[in-house]
VEXDREN-2710 file (C-alpha; in Angstrom, 1 decimal):
% VEXDREN-2710
k/r/px/py/pz
1/UNK/59.0/75.5/123.6
2/UNK/60.5/75.1/126.5
3/UNK/63.7/73.8/125.0
4/UNK/63.4/76.6/122.3
5/UNK/62.9/78.8/125.7
6/UNK/65.8/78.2/126.7
7/UNK/67.8/78.0/124.5
8/UNK/67.0/81.4/122.7
9/UNK/68.4/83.6/125.3
10/UNK/72.2/81.7/124.9
11/UNK/72.4/83.0/120.8
12/UNK/72.7/86.6/122.0
13/UNK/75.5/85.8/124.2
14/UNK/77.5/83.5/121.0
15/UNK/76.2/86.2/119.0
16/UNK/78.0/88.8/120.6
17/UNK/81.0/86.8/121.7
18/UNK/80.9/85.9/117.0
19/UNK/80.9/89.1/116.4
20/UNK/83.3/90.7/119.5
21/UNK/85.9/87.6/117.6
22/UNK/85.4/89.5/114.7
23/UNK/87.6/92.8/116.4
24/UNK/90.4/90.7/118.6
25/UNK/93.7/91.0/117.7
26/UNK/93.4/94.1/115.1
27/UNK/95.6/96.7/115.1
28/UNK/93.8/99.6/115.4
29/UNK/96.4/101.7/114.5
30/UNK/97.0/100.6/111.2
31/UNK/93.3/100.2/110.1
32/UNK/92.9/104.4/111.2
33/UNK/95.8/105.5/108.9
34/UNK/95.0/103.9/105.5
35/UNK/91.0/104.7/106.9
36/UNK/92.0/108.4/107.0
37/UNK/94.0/108.0/103.4
38/UNK/91.3/106.4/101.9
39/UNK/89.1/108.6/102.8
40/UNK/91.1/112.0/101.1
41/UNK/92.0/110.5/98.2
42/UNK/87.6/109.5/97.9
43/UNK/86.4/113.4/99.0
44/UNK/89.8/114.4/96.1
45/UNK/88.0/112.7/93.4
46/UNK/84.3/112.9/94.2
47/UNK/85.0/116.8/94.3
48/UNK/87.1/117.0/90.8
49/UNK/85.3/119.2/88.3
50/UNK/87.3/116.0/86.1
51/UNK/86.8/113.3/87.6
52/UNK/85.0/111.5/84.7
53/UNK/84.1/108.8/86.0
54/UNK/87.1/108.0/89.1
55/UNK/85.2/108.2/91.8
56/UNK/82.6/106.4/91.7
57/UNK/85.3/102.5/90.0
58/UNK/88.1/104.0/93.2
59/UNK/84.6/104.4/95.7
60/UNK/83.9/100.2/94.3
61/UNK/87.3/98.8/94.0
62/UNK/87.6/100.1/97.6
63/UNK/85.0/98.3/99.6
64/UNK/86.7/95.4/96.8
65/UNK/89.4/95.9/98.2
66/UNK/88.2/96.2/101.3
67/UNK/86.6/92.8/101.0
68/UNK/89.5/90.9/100.7
69/UNK/91.8/93.0/103.2
70/UNK/89.5/91.8/105.7
71/UNK/89.7/87.9/104.2
72/UNK/93.8/87.9/103.9
73/UNK/93.4/88.7/107.9
74/UNK/92.1/86.2/108.8
75/UNK/94.3/83.6/106.9
76/UNK/97.7/82.6/108.6
77/UNK/100.5/84.1/106.6
78/UNK/102.2/81.0/106.7
79/UNK/100.0/80.1/103.8
80/UNK/101.5/82.2/101.2
81/UNK/105.1/80.9/101.7
82/UNK/103.7/77.0/101.4
83/UNK/106.4/75.8/98.8
84/UNK/103.3/75.2/96.2
85/UNK/101.4/78.3/97.1
86/UNK/103.8/80.4/96.4
87/UNK/105.0/78.6/93.4
88/UNK/101.8/78.7/91.7
89/UNK/102.1/82.3/92.2
90/UNK/105.0/83.6/91.2
91/UNK/105.0/81.3/87.8
92/UNK/101.5/83.1/87.2
93/UNK/101.9/86.6/87.8
94/UNK/105.5/85.8/85.6
95/UNK/102.6/83.7/83.0
96/UNK/100.4/87.5/83.6
97/UNK/103.8/90.1/83.4
98/UNK/103.5/88.1/79.8
99/UNK/100.7/88.4/78.8
100/UNK/100.3/91.9/79.1
101/UNK/103.3/92.6/76.5
102/UNK/101.4/90.7/73.7
103/UNK/98.2/91.1/74.1
104/UNK/97.9/93.8/76.5
105/UNK/96.3/97.2/75.6
106/UNK/98.6/100.7/76.3
107/UNK/97.7/104.2/77.8
108/UNK/100.0/107.3/78.0
109/UNK/102.8/105.5/76.5
110/UNK/103.3/102.4/78.7
111/UNK/101.8/98.8/77.9
112/UNK/100.7/97.7/81.3
113/UNK/97.2/96.4/81.4
114/UNK/94.9/93.5/80.4
115/UNK/91.5/92.3/80.6
116/UNK/89.7/89.2/81.6
117/UNK/87.2/89.3/80.8
118/UNK/85.2/92.9/82.3
119/UNK/87.8/93.0/84.5
120/UNK/91.0/94.8/83.5
121/UNK/93.9/95.0/85.7
122/UNK/97.6/96.4/86.6
123/UNK/99.6/92.3/86.8
124/UNK/102.8/94.9/87.3
125/UNK/100.5/96.0/91.2
126/UNK/99.9/92.0/91.8
127/UNK/103.6/91.2/90.7
128/UNK/104.8/93.1/94.4
129/UNK/102.9/90.8/96.2
130/UNK/104.3/87.4/94.1
131/UNK/107.6/89.0/94.9
132/UNK/107.5/89.7/98.0
133/UNK/106.1/86.8/99.2
134/UNK/108.5/84.6/97.3
135/UNK/111.9/86.0/98.4
136/UNK/109.8/85.4/102.3
137/UNK/109.3/82.0/101.3
138/UNK/113.7/81.5/99.8
139/UNK/114.1/83.6/103.1
140/UNK/112.3/81.3/105.5
141/UNK/115.0/78.2/104.7
142/UNK/117.5/79.8/103.2
143/UNK/118.8/83.1/105.3
144/UNK/121.8/85.3/104.6
145/UNK/124.6/83.9/105.4
146/UNK/127.2/85.3/103.7
147/UNK/128.0/88.8/100.3
148/UNK/126.5/86.0/98.1
149/UNK/124.0/84.3/99.1
150/UNK/122.5/88.0/99.0
151/UNK/122.2/87.2/94.5
152/UNK/120.5/83.8/95.4
153/UNK/117.5/86.3/96.1
154/UNK/118.4/88.1/92.9
155/UNK/117.5/84.6/90.4
156/UNK/114.4/85.0/92.1
157/UNK/113.3/89.0/91.3
158/UNK/115.1/89.7/87.9
159/UNK/112.6/87.8/85.7
160/UNK/109.2/89.8/86.8
161/UNK/111.7/93.1/87.3
162/UNK/112.5/92.6/83.4
163/UNK/109.4/91.8/81.7
164/UNK/107.8/94.9/84.7
165/UNK/110.7/96.8/83.0
166/UNK/110.2/96.6/79.7
167/UNK/106.6/97.8/79.8
168/UNK/107.4/100.2/80.7
169/UNK/107.2/100.5/84.3
170/UNK/110.1/102.0/85.7
171/UNK/108.5/103.0/89.5
172/UNK/107.7/99.2/90.0
173/UNK/110.7/98.4/88.7
174/UNK/112.7/100.3/91.7
175/UNK/110.4/99.0/93.5
176/UNK/111.5/95.5/93.7
177/UNK/114.8/97.0/94.6
178/UNK/113.7/98.7/97.2
179/UNK/112.2/95.5/98.3
180/UNK/115.3/93.3/97.4
181/UNK/117.5/96.1/99.6
182/UNK/115.0/95.8/102.8
183/UNK/114.4/92.9/102.9
184/UNK/118.4/91.6/102.0
185/UNK/119.2/93.7/105.1
186/UNK/116.0/92.5/107.6
187/UNK/117.6/89.0/106.1
188/UNK/121.3/88.6/107.4
189/UNK/122.8/91.2/105.3
190/UNK/125.4/93.9/106.4
191/UNK/125.1/98.1/106.1
192/UNK/128.4/97.6/103.7
193/UNK/126.9/94.4/101.9
194/UNK/124.5/97.0/101.2
195/UNK/126.2/99.9/99.9
196/UNK/128.3/97.5/98.0
197/UNK/125.0/96.7/95.5
198/UNK/124.1/100.1/95.5
199/UNK/127.5/102.2/94.8
200/UNK/127.1/101.5/91.3
201/UNK/123.9/103.6/91.1
202/UNK/126.0/106.2/93.0
203/UNK/128.8/105.6/90.0
204/UNK/126.2/106.3/87.8
205/UNK/124.4/109.0/89.0
206/UNK/127.7/110.5/90.1
207/UNK/129.4/110.3/86.5
208/UNK/126.8/112.3/84.5
209/UNK/127.0/115.3/86.8
210/UNK/131.1/115.4/87.8
211/UNK/134.0/113.5/87.4
212/UNK/136.0/114.6/90.0
213/UNK/132.8/113.8/92.9
214/UNK/132.5/110.1/90.8
215/UNK/136.5/109.1/91.6
216/UNK/136.0/111.0/94.8
217/UNK/133.1/108.6/95.2
218/UNK/135.7/105.3/94.7
219/UNK/138.2/106.3/96.0
220/UNK/136.0/106.6/99.9
221/UNK/134.2/103.6/98.6
222/UNK/137.2/101.3/98.1
223/UNK/138.2/102.7/101.9
224/UNK/135.5/102.5/104.2
225/UNK/134.8/98.8/102.5
226/UNK/138.7/97.8/103.8
227/UNK/137.8/99.5/107.4
228/UNK/134.4/98.1/108.1
229/UNK/133.2/94.9/104.8
230/UNK/133.0/91.1/106.1
231/UNK/136.2/91.6/108.2
232/UNK/136.1/88.6/110.4
233/UNK/134.9/86.7/107.1
234/UNK/137.3/86.8/104.6
235/UNK/140.6/85.9/104.6
236/UNK/143.3/89.3/103.8
237/UNK/144.0/88.4/100.2
238/UNK/139.6/87.1/99.7
239/UNK/138.9/91.6/100.8
240/UNK/141.8/92.6/98.7
241/UNK/139.8/90.6/95.7
242/UNK/136.4/91.2/96.3
243/UNK/137.0/95.0/96.7
244/UNK/139.2/95.2/93.8
245/UNK/136.4/93.3/91.9
246/UNK/133.5/96.1/92.9
247/UNK/135.9/99.2/92.3
248/UNK/136.5/97.5/88.8
249/UNK/132.5/97.4/89.0
250/UNK/131.9/101.4/89.4
251/UNK/134.1/101.8/87.3
252/UNK/132.5/100.2/84.3
253/UNK/129.2/101.6/85.7
254/UNK/130.6/105.0/85.4
255/UNK/132.0/104.7/82.2
256/UNK/129.1/102.9/80.6
257/UNK/126.3/104.9/81.2
258/UNK/126.2/106.4/78.1
259/UNK/125.1/103.1/76.7
260/UNK/123.6/102.0/79.4
261/UNK/121.4/105.0/79.9
262/UNK/120.2/104.4/76.7
263/UNK/117.9/101.4/77.9
264/UNK/115.1/104.2/78.8
265/UNK/112.5/105.2/77.0
266/UNK/113.3/109.4/75.6
267/UNK/110.3/110.4/77.8
268/UNK/111.9/108.7/81.5
269/UNK/115.7/110.1/80.7
270/UNK/113.4/113.5/80.5
271/UNK/111.5/112.5/84.5
272/UNK/114.7/111.2/85.8
273/UNK/116.9/114.1/84.6
274/UNK/114.0/117.4/85.4
275/UNK/114.0/117.3/88.9
276/UNK/117.8/118.9/89.0
277/UNK/116.6/121.3/87.2
278/UNK/113.0/122.3/86.0
279/UNK/113.9/125.8/84.6
280/UNK/115.7/123.8/82.3
281/UNK/112.4/123.2/79.7
282/UNK/109.4/124.6/81.7
283/UNK/107.1/123.9/78.8
284/UNK/108.8/120.6/78.6
285/UNK/110.2/118.0/81.0
286/UNK/110.5/119.9/83.4
287/UNK/106.5/121.5/83.9
288/UNK/105.1/118.4/85.5
289/UNK/107.0/119.4/88.6
290/UNK/106.9/123.3/88.3
291/UNK/102.7/123.5/88.7
292/UNK/103.3/120.8/91.4
293/UNK/105.5/123.1/93.0
294/UNK/103.0/126.2/92.1
295/UNK/99.8/124.3/93.4
296/UNK/101.7/123.5/96.6
297/UNK/103.0/126.5/97.6
298/UNK/99.5/128.2/96.5
299/UNK/97.5/125.9/99.5
300/UNK/99.4/127.3/101.6
301/UNK/98.0/125.9/105.6
302/UNK/94.3/126.1/105.4
303/UNK/94.4/125.2/101.3
304/UNK/92.0/126.8/98.6
305/UNK/89.3/124.0/100.0
306/UNK/87.8/120.9/97.6
307/UNK/87.3/121.4/94.2
308/UNK/88.7/125.1/93.9
309/UNK/91.9/125.1/93.5
310/UNK/92.7/126.8/90.3
311/UNK/96.2/124.8/89.3
312/UNK/94.3/122.2/89.4
313/UNK/89.9/122.0/88.7
314/UNK/91.6/124.5/85.4
315/UNK/94.1/121.8/84.6
316/UNK/97.7/123.1/85.2
317/UNK/99.2/119.9/86.9
318/UNK/99.2/116.5/84.6
319/UNK/98.4/113.5/85.7
320/UNK/96.6/114.9/88.9
321/UNK/94.6/112.3/89.7
322/UNK/97.2/109.2/90.0
323/UNK/101.2/110.5/90.3
324/UNK/100.4/114.2/91.4
325/UNK/97.2/114.0/93.3
326/UNK/98.9/115.2/96.3
327/UNK/100.0/119.0/94.7
328/UNK/96.2/118.6/94.5
329/UNK/95.7/117.6/97.7
330/UNK/98.0/120.5/99.2
331/UNK/96.2/123.3/96.7
332/UNK/92.9/122.3/98.2
333/UNK/93.4/120.9/101.2
334/UNK/96.6/123.0/102.7
335/UNK/99.7/122.0/104.8
336/UNK/97.3/120.9/107.8
337/UNK/96.0/117.7/105.9
338/UNK/99.6/117.5/104.1
339/UNK/101.4/117.1/107.5
340/UNK/98.2/114.6/108.3
341/UNK/98.8/112.6/105.6
342/UNK/102.7/112.2/105.8
343/UNK/102.1/111.4/109.5
344/UNK/99.9/108.2/108.3
345/UNK/102.1/107.2/106.1
346/UNK/104.5/106.8/108.8
347/UNK/101.8/105.4/111.5
348/UNK/101.4/102.5/108.6
349/UNK/105.1/101.9/108.3
350/UNK/105.8/102.4/111.8
351/UNK/103.4/99.9/112.6
352/UNK/104.9/97.5/110.2
353/UNK/108.0/97.9/112.0
354/UNK/107.0/96.3/114.7
355/UNK/104.4/94.1/113.2
356/UNK/107.6/92.5/111.8
357/UNK/109.7/92.6/114.8
358/UNK/106.7/90.4/117.1
359/UNK/106.9/87.9/114.3
360/UNK/110.3/87.4/114.7
361/UNK/110.0/83.9/115.7
362/UNK/108.6/82.8/112.7
363/UNK/110.7/84.4/109.7
364/UNK/108.5/84.1/106.5
365/UNK/105.9/86.5/108.3
366/UNK/108.4/88.4/109.5
367/UNK/110.3/88.9/106.0
368/UNK/106.2/89.9/104.6
369/UNK/106.2/92.2/107.0
370/UNK/109.3/93.6/106.1
371/UNK/108.5/93.4/102.3
372/UNK/105.4/95.5/102.5
373/UNK/107.3/98.7/104.9
374/UNK/108.9/99.1/101.9
375/UNK/106.8/98.7/99.4
376/UNK/104.9/101.8/100.6
377/UNK/108.1/103.5/102.0
378/UNK/109.0/103.8/98.7
379/UNK/105.5/104.7/97.0
380/UNK/105.0/107.3/100.1
381/UNK/108.3/108.6/100.0
382/UNK/109.5/108.6/96.0
383/UNK/105.7/110.0/95.2
384/UNK/105.7/113.0/97.4
385/UNK/109.4/113.2/96.7
386/UNK/108.1/114.3/92.7
387/UNK/105.9/116.2/94.0
388/UNK/107.9/118.9/95.4
389/UNK/110.9/118.5/93.9
390/UNK/113.5/116.8/95.4
391/UNK/112.8/112.8/93.3
392/UNK/112.8/112.3/89.7
393/UNK/109.6/111.9/88.2
394/UNK/109.0/107.8/88.5
395/UNK/105.8/107.1/88.2
396/UNK/105.3/105.8/91.2
397/UNK/101.3/105.9/92.3
398/UNK/100.6/107.5/95.9
399/UNK/99.7/104.2/97.9
400/UNK/95.1/104.6/98.9
401/UNK/95.6/108.3/97.5
402/UNK/95.8/107.8/93.6
403/UNK/93.1/106.3/91.1
404/UNK/94.4/102.6/90.3
405/UNK/92.0/100.1/90.7
406/UNK/94.8/97.1/90.5
407/UNK/97.1/99.1/93.2
408/UNK/94.4/100.3/95.9
409/UNK/93.0/96.8/95.9
410/UNK/96.5/95.3/96.5
411/UNK/97.0/98.3/98.9
412/UNK/94.3/97.2/100.5
413/UNK/95.6/93.7/100.6
414/UNK/98.8/94.8/102.2
415/UNK/97.4/96.1/104.9
416/UNK/95.7/92.5/104.8
417/UNK/98.3/91.0/105.4
418/UNK/100.0/93.2/108.1
419/UNK/96.7/92.8/110.6
420/UNK/97.1/88.8/109.6
421/UNK/101.0/88.7/110.3
422/UNK/100.2/90.8/113.9
423/UNK/97.1/88.6/114.6
424/UNK/98.3/85.3/114.8
425/UNK/102.3/86.3/115.3
426/UNK/103.3/84.9/119.0
427/UNK/102.0/87.5/122.2
428/UNK/104.6/88.6/123.9
429/UNK/105.8/86.2/126.9
430/UNK/106.2/87.7/130.3
431/UNK/109.6/86.3/131.0
432/UNK/111.0/88.7/127.9
433/UNK/110.8/91.6/130.0
434/UNK/112.1/90.2/133.4
END
């Protein structure tokens, strides 16, 4: 009896210590911004007159995602870049993407979902994490030392990117591109290297808009590369050959634009062009953007109130629970909440960058953080941009807000990964600041 009574007081401090340890190493800014975004998204879905059960499904996925986030946040991030683990995830994700093309079911003209028993998955969302892990694992042992090292990353990136593009899922394909560019720069590529990689895209756009500006761009590109690109790495004749090859590639990209344009589905072509002047086809390809602009403009500073928006509740806004949920928020909650949402995304991205910097002694973990940073930046900028008419409509969900179970769980897993990197990264050494 004495032993049991004397031991019982010790259980309480031990339990308190165990509870306290759960909260050690938590990035509260990251967690707070995520919680705010989820709360806004769930409230908008809950009070929508056309929710059709979206709120209940999203809430269930939010709880599942939070559980996954908590588990992942205490797993050493080195686990995800282990050679065998990352190889298994990469191959399994390719198999899922292939299965979608064969047995997946379609919605809204895209075949992106696959049923595994009672669970419906969107493998293209899972592919984002698989690609980030794979690129981080490669860069851990093979940092970018020269320009041609960048193309080794493309070998890893292209198989899932092509399979996702064929679904078709243009938005996720573009996300892969953003992750690739961000990780390349973080791991050693120069600004001119990145310019060379994205220059064909500018040539495609300028060739379609104005041939004179396209030629001016090619000329300016040649001058910039001649002055700044790899001036200490290559001999002068090698630089001349490489610059000539880049300029020839840009010219070829512009000339091949009509043929490359045909690779896109008709609705994708209209989405990419309608943002330039949506009034050209106000009842067709420009309808999405125009209705979104009307909704956001009518919301004003304070908004019309949750569930009281004329555009959103009247079903004038297409895809108001997914791609255009920001327009619903702008109309019903107003500019104040929209500004807080942008601030929340800014907080997540800033914390991700700081976490990557803190983990710089572990290249793989830092690369994962940068990959997740690029994913969040691209999704937020593209989605919000398309609702206010400055970016083309590319079918990119807004993290934590847009309806979609797989996307929400993946986003929360990403937050768990950032928390894990923050938790396991070495603390600051005092001598660094002396």
